[in-house]
C-alpha positions as CSV (number, residue, x, y, z in Angstrom):
1,M,-50.0,47.5,-8.9
2,R,-50.0,44.8,-11.6
3,S,-53.7,45.2,-12.2
4,L,-53.3,49.0,-12.4
5,L,-50.6,48.6,-15.1
6,A,-52.8,46.1,-17.0
7,L,-55.8,48.4,-16.8
8,T,-53.7,51.4,-18.0
9,L,-52.5,49.4,-21.0
10,A,-56.0,48.1,-21.7
11,L,-57.9,51.5,-21.4
12,P,-57.5,52.5,-25.1
13,A,-59.1,49.3,-26.2
14,L,-61.9,49.6,-23.6
15,T,-62.8,53.2,-24.3
16,A,-65.9,52.1,-26.0
17,A,-67.8,52.4,-22.7
18,G,-68.8,54.7,-19.5
19,C,-70.3,57.7,-17.4
20,K,-71.0,58.3,-13.7
21,T,-74.1,59.8,-12.0
22,T,-72.2,61.5,-9.2
23,E,-69.5,64.2,-9.3
24,T,-66.3,62.7,-7.8
25,K,-63.8,65.4,-8.8
26,P,-62.1,66.5,-5.6
27,E,-61.8,70.1,-4.8
28,G,-58.8,72.1,-3.6
29,T,-56.2,71.2,-6.1
30,T,-54.1,73.9,-7.4
31,A,-53.3,72.6,-10.9
32,A,-56.8,72.0,-12.3
33,K,-58.6,75.4,-12.1
34,A,-62.0,76.1,-13.5
35,E,-60.6,78.5,-16.2
36,Q,-58.6,75.7,-17.8
37,P,-59.9,74.0,-21.0
38,G,-62.1,71.0,-20.4
39,S,-62.8,71.8,-16.8
40,G,-66.6,72.3,-17.1
41,E,-69.0,70.7,-14.6
42,K,-70.3,67.4,-15.6
43,D,-74.1,67.3,-16.2
44,K,-75.1,64.4,-13.9
45,S,-78.4,64.1,-15.6
46,R,-76.6,62.8,-18.7
47,C,-76.5,59.4,-16.9
48,D,-80.0,59.6,-15.4
49,T,-82.3,56.9,-16.8
50,S,-85.3,59.3,-16.6
51,G,-86.6,60.0,-20.1
52,K,-83.8,58.1,-21.8
53,K,-83.4,54.8,-23.6
54,V,-80.9,52.6,-21.9
55,T,-79.2,49.7,-23.7
56,T,-76.8,47.2,-22.2
57,V,-74.1,44.9,-23.6
58,D,-72.8,41.7,-22.1
59,L,-69.1,41.7,-23.2
60,N,-68.0,38.4,-21.5
61,G,-71.2,36.3,-22.1
62,D,-72.0,35.7,-18.4
63,G,-75.6,36.9,-18.8
64,K,-74.9,40.2,-16.9
65,P,-74.5,43.6,-18.5
66,D,-71.0,45.1,-18.6
67,V,-71.8,48.3,-20.6
68,W,-74.7,50.6,-20.1
69,K,-75.5,53.2,-22.8
70,F,-77.9,56.1,-22.2
71,Y,-79.6,57.8,-25.2
72,A,-81.8,60.9,-25.2
73,S,-84.3,61.7,-27.9
74,V,-83.6,65.0,-29.7
75,V,-85.0,66.8,-32.7
76,D,-82.5,68.1,-35.2
77,N,-83.7,70.0,-38.3
78,G,-87.1,68.3,-38.0
79,A,-85.6,64.8,-37.6
80,S,-86.0,62.8,-34.4
81,L,-82.6,61.3,-33.3
82,E,-81.3,59.4,-30.4
83,V,-78.1,60.9,-29.0
84,L,-75.7,59.1,-26.7
85,T,-75.4,61.0,-23.5
86,C,-73.5,58.6,-21.2
87,K,-71.9,55.2,-21.0
88,E,-70.9,53.2,-17.9
89,V,-68.7,50.2,-18.0
90,D,-67.6,47.3,-15.8
91,L,-64.0,46.9,-17.0
92,N,-63.1,43.9,-14.9
93,F,-66.5,42.1,-15.0
94,D,-67.0,42.1,-11.2
95,G,-70.5,43.6,-11.4
96,K,-69.3,47.1,-10.4
97,K,-68.9,50.1,-12.8
98,D,-65.3,51.2,-13.3
99,A,-65.4,53.6,-16.3
100,Y,-67.8,56.5,-16.9
101,Y,-68.1,58.6,-20.1
102,Y,-70.1,61.9,-20.5
103,Y,-71.2,63.2,-23.9
104,D,-72.6,66.6,-25.0
105,N,-75.9,67.2,-26.9
106,A,-74.2,66.3,-30.2
107,G,-72.9,63.0,-28.8
108,T,-69.3,64.2,-28.6
109,L,-67.2,62.8,-25.6
110,T,-66.5,65.6,-23.1
111,N,-65.4,63.8,-19.9
112,E,-64.2,60.4,-18.8
113,E,-63.6,58.9,-15.3
114,Y,-61.9,55.7,-14.3
115,D,-61.6,53.6,-11.2
116,L,-58.1,52.2,-11.9
117,D,-57.7,50.1,-8.8
118,F,-61.3,48.8,-8.7
119,D,-62.0,50.1,-5.2
120,G,-65.2,52.0,-6.1
121,H,-63.5,55.4,-6.2
122,V,-62.5,57.3,-9.3
123,D,-58.7,57.7,-9.7
124,M,-58.4,59.2,-13.2
125,W,-60.3,62.0,-14.9
126,V,-60.0,62.9,-18.6
127,Y,-61.3,66.2,-20.0
128,D,-62.1,66.6,-23.7
129,Q,-62.8,69.7,-25.7
130,N,-64.0,69.7,-29.3
131,G,-63.4,66.0,-29.6
132,K,-59.8,66.2,-28.4
133,K,-58.2,65.3,-25.0
134,V,-57.0,68.5,-23.3
135,R,-56.2,67.3,-19.7
136,E,-55.8,64.1,-17.6
137,E,-55.7,64.0,-13.9
138,F,-54.4,61.0,-11.8
139,D,-54.7,60.1,-8.2
140,S,-51.5,58.0,-7.9
141,N,-51.8,57.4,-4.2
142,F,-55.6,56.7,-4.2
143,D,-56.5,59.3,-1.6
144,G,-59.3,60.9,-3.7
145,R,-57.2,63.9,-4.9
146,P,-55.3,64.2,-8.1
147,D,-51.5,64.6,-7.8
148,I,-50.5,64.3,-11.5
149,W,-51.9,66.6,-14.2
150,K,-51.2,66.1,-18.0
151,F,-52.1,68.9,-20.4
152,Y,-52.5,68.3,-24.2
153,E,-52.7,70.4,-27.3
154,N,-54.0,68.7,-30.5
155,D,-53.9,65.4,-28.6
156,K,-50.1,65.8,-27.8
157,L,-48.7,66.1,-24.3
158,V,-47.3,69.6,-23.8
159,R,-47.0,69.8,-20.0
160,L,-47.1,67.5,-17.0
161,E,-47.5,68.8,-13.5
162,R,-46.9,66.7,-10.4
163,S,-47.4,67.1,-6.7
164,T,-44.7,64.8,-5.3
165,R,-45.7,65.7,-1.7
166,K,-49.2,64.5,-2.6
167,N,-50.7,67.7,-1.1
168,G,-52.4,69.0,-4.2
169,K,-49.7,71.7,-4.8
170,V,-47.6,71.3,-7.9
171,D,-43.9,71.1,-7.2
172,V,-42.6,69.6,-10.5
173,W,-43.3,70.8,-14.0
174,E,-42.3,69.0,-17.2
175,Y,-42.6,70.7,-20.6
176,Y,-42.7,68.8,-23.9
177,E,-41.9,70.0,-27.4
178,G,-42.7,67.8,-30.4
179,G,-43.5,64.9,-28.1
180,K,-40.1,65.0,-26.3
181,L,-39.3,66.3,-22.9
182,D,-37.8,69.8,-23.3
183,R,-37.3,70.9,-19.7
184,I,-38.2,70.3,-16.0
185,G,-38.8,72.8,-13.2
186,Y,-38.7,72.0,-9.5
187,D,-40.1,73.8,-6.5
188,T,-37.8,72.7,-3.7
189,T,-39.0,75.2,-1.1
190,G,-42.8,74.7,-1.4
191,S,-43.3,78.4,-2.5
192,G,-45.1,77.4,-5.7
């Protein structure tokens, strides 16, 4: 739990990294539906090395890469450009990738994934739209399914949904106004 807290506090400073080649978003949750903003499918080819320039960075000086950046060549108004499509990062320097970042054709961040407990499974998903965070999903009990959903408007938290029973069904809703908690709703019967 201490490493989870340390990573959560360090994530903003480490966001200069990551993207994953496989879709790890679990299905069957009731809060994160496809019609919600920022819920588009990740293009797994964004992190494929085929036809891309891949650069690496050794952050801790141990001679091993800790950040992998994937660039695709594109032509824009007749100019040839290299656009960042994906980044993968080893946050705790153990040789395994822990953070994954997806970018669109303009190089704008669209999705992020994090392995918060360093067990090889993604525990946090972040969805961006037009360069702004619109939703975060957390798997707080590390069972592969999100049980906390945070929704943002203009980068400000407006709603938090929670599945306290850890079954993927929301039973607590928190609403925020001006950055402050305004009201909370509870489903005590399981009716939704």
